C-alpha positions, -999 to +999 in steps of 0.1 A: -463-473+398-425-485+381-410-512+397-374-510+423-349-520+404-316-535+422-308-570+416-322-584+443-358-576+448-367-609+450-362-605+485-380-578+485-415-575+502-447-561+479-448-535+505-410-527+505-407-528+470-443-508+463-421-478+486-390-480+473-404-476+436-420-444+451-388-429+469-369-440+433-396-416+411-393-392+435-368-361+433-370-348+464-376-363+500-407-380+510-421-386+543-439-415+557-479-401+551-463-384+514-451-419+504-487-432+518-510-408+500-491-421+473-498-458+479-534-457+489-547-469+459-523-497+454-542-510+487-521-490+514-540-480+537-517-477+578-490-454+590-476-487+602-477-503+567-448-483+554-429-476+587-427-508+586-415-514+553-390-477+559-377-505+589-367-527+566-355-508+539-334-484+559-317-516+578-310-528+545-291-494+536-321-494+509-327-456+521-319-429+547-334-412+565-334-372+568-338-373+602-337-329+606-366-332+570-384-361+588-385-375+553-365-403+537-346-406+505-329-439+480-295-450+489-282-440+453-251-461+460-268-501+476-240-521+484-207-492+485-202-477+521-223-450+534-204-425+516-238-395+507-207-378+487-220-368+451-254-388+456-292-374+452-288-373+491-262-349+501-279-327+483-308-322+510-286-336+536-254-307+536-277-275+536-298-296+564-274-303+587-256-265+584-291-250+591-303-273+621-265-290+630-280-327+625-274-354+607-279-377+584-275-413+594-292-442+587-314-455+623-345-476+632-373-454+635-385-455+672 
């Protein structure tokens, strides 16, 4: 499994780091269950483990949730404004927003 590549990785838990690494290595948005499937061999067994890690990563601005796709992508510009222009996220967000009239936003999962 590739390691998450950010300067403040020391602040991440093992699960958060694993989830972030999976999203970084993916070329497309992933659902929480897709992430879980990829991490079962690393000891993650319950969806709640993935959702908790994603919730903290969302709060930290390290990942974005694409609500229209029920999926997550890594933030390509951590520490900057939350603009999605020019990032991998924009490739998925713009078509999804046009087709469903929805928005991409960083929000807590409920």
